[in-house]
Short mmCIF file of the C-alpha atoms (twelve columns), coordinates in Angstrom:
data_MODEL
# 
_entry.id   MODEL 
# 
loop_
_atom_site.group_PDB 
_atom_site.id 
_atom_site.type_symbol 
_atom_site.label_atom_id 
_atom_site.label_alt_id 
_atom_site.label_comp_id 
_atom_site.label_asym_id 
_atom_site.label_seq_id 
_atom_site.Cartn_x 
_atom_site.Cartn_y 
_atom_site.Cartn_z 
_atom_site.pdbx_PDB_model_num 
ATOM 1  C CA . MET A 1  -11.360 44.502 26.311 1 
ATOM 2  C CA . LYS A 2  -8.592  42.054 27.141 1 
ATOM 3  C CA . GLN A 3  -5.321  42.702 25.349 1 
ATOM 4  C CA . LYS A 4  -2.023  40.840 25.114 1 
ATOM 5  C CA . LYS A 5  1.264   42.688 25.245 1 
ATOM 6  C CA . VAL A 6  3.526   42.399 22.194 1 
ATOM 7  C CA . GLN A 7  7.212   41.651 22.556 1 
ATOM 8  C CA . LEU A 8  10.182  42.542 20.381 1 
ATOM 9  C CA . ALA A 9  11.716  39.245 19.245 1 
ATOM 10 C CA . HIS A 10 15.419  38.929 18.447 1 
ATOM 11 C CA . ILE A 11 15.635  36.153 15.879 1 
ATOM 12 C CA . TYR A 12 18.740  33.949 15.739 1 
ATOM 13 C CA . ARG A 13 19.804  31.013 13.615 1 
ATOM 14 C CA . GLY A 14 22.346  29.306 15.845 1 
ATOM 15 C CA . LEU A 15 24.598  32.132 17.072 1 
ATOM 16 C CA . CYS A 16 23.868  34.354 14.042 1 
ATOM 17 C CA . PHE A 17 21.448  37.266 14.615 1 
ATOM 18 C CA . MET A 18 18.937  37.248 11.719 1 
ATOM 19 C CA . GLY A 19 16.732  40.224 12.595 1 
ATOM 20 C CA . TYR A 20 13.666  41.301 14.534 1 
ATOM 21 C CA . GLY A 21 10.117  40.042 14.778 1 
ATOM 22 C CA . VAL A 22 6.951   40.516 16.820 1 
ATOM 23 C CA . ALA A 23 5.963   37.937 19.448 1 
ATOM 24 C CA . VAL A 24 3.153   37.425 21.965 1 
ATOM 25 C CA . ASP A 25 3.659   35.260 25.065 1 
ATOM 26 C CA . GLY A 26 7.108   34.321 23.751 1 
ATOM 27 C CA . MET A 27 5.769   32.986 20.439 1 
ATOM 28 C CA . LEU A 28 6.621   34.603 17.097 1 
ATOM 29 C CA . LEU A 29 3.532   35.790 15.203 1 
ATOM 30 C CA . SER A 30 3.081   33.953 11.914 1 
ATOM 31 C CA . GLN A 31 3.081   35.384 8.401  1 
ATOM 32 C CA . GLN A 32 5.558   38.183 9.136  1 
ATOM 33 C CA . LEU A 33 7.226   39.324 5.949  1 
ATOM 34 C CA . SER A 34 9.401   42.078 7.409  1 
ATOM 35 C CA . THR A 35 9.966   44.247 10.461 1 
ATOM 36 C CA . SER A 36 11.862  47.468 10.977 1 
ATOM 37 C CA . ILE A 37 12.740  49.459 14.073 1 
ATOM 38 C CA . ASN A 38 11.834  53.138 13.781 1 
ATOM 39 C CA . THR A 39 13.806  55.649 15.822 1 
ATOM 40 C CA . GLU A 40 13.726  59.427 15.826 1 
ATOM 41 C CA . PRO A 41 15.407  61.785 18.286 1 
ATOM 42 C CA . GLY A 42 13.153  62.691 21.206 1 
ATOM 43 C CA . THR A 43 10.579  59.942 20.552 1 
ATOM 44 C CA . VAL A 44 10.020  56.420 21.807 1 
ATOM 45 C CA . PRO A 45 11.246  53.773 19.315 1 
ATOM 46 C CA . GLY A 46 8.581   51.872 17.400 1 
ATOM 47 C CA . ILE A 47 8.405   48.749 15.277 1 
ATOM 48 C CA . THR A 48 6.715   48.395 11.907 1 
ATOM 49 C CA . ALA A 49 5.747   44.848 10.953 1 
ATOM 50 C CA . VAL A 50 4.379   43.741 7.584  1 
ATOM 51 C CA . PHE A 51 2.209   40.609 7.508  1 
ATOM 52 C CA . GLU A 52 1.060   38.440 4.613  1 
ATOM 53 C CA . LEU A 53 -2.720  38.192 4.254  1 
ATOM 54 C CA . ASP A 54 -3.500  34.825 2.698  1 
ATOM 55 C CA . ALA A 55 -6.919  33.488 1.706  1 
ATOM 56 C CA . GLU A 56 -7.543  31.865 5.106  1 
ATOM 57 C CA . THR A 57 -6.701  35.074 6.986  1 
ATOM 58 C CA . ASN A 58 -8.902  37.116 4.668  1 
ATOM 59 C CA . GLU A 59 -11.861 34.709 4.778  1 
ATOM 60 C CA . ASN A 60 -11.859 34.139 8.567  1 
ATOM 61 C CA . PRO A 61 -11.500 37.559 10.196 1 
ATOM 62 C CA . VAL A 62 -12.116 38.051 13.904 1 
ATOM 63 C CA . ARG A 63 -14.638 40.688 14.959 1 
ATOM 64 C CA . ILE A 64 -13.695 42.904 17.908 1 
ATOM 65 C CA . ASN A 65 -16.331 45.212 19.346 1 
ATOM 66 C CA . LEU A 66 -15.165 48.190 21.371 1 
ATOM 67 C CA . SER A 67 -17.417 49.659 24.013 1 
ATOM 68 C CA . GLU A 68 -17.251 53.246 25.169 1 
ATOM 69 C CA . ASN A 69 -15.526 52.021 28.373 1 
ATOM 70 C CA . ASP A 70 -12.604 50.510 26.440 1 
ATOM 71 C CA . SER A 71 -9.605  52.734 25.987 1 
# 
């Protein structure tokens, strides 16, 4: 299965840092409500993103089938 790598986005308005987001191929993913960076000693940092699910997103889901060869 082909996958795209996510990127941590630093969001600015002019010179003012506004927060973090999640991007793919340099483009911010839509419908993000919030993101937070999770850090704990001895572990790799992670990001938690919350997305809004509107009617269009809910009514038009994408189906992804995983084969036994996909990891």
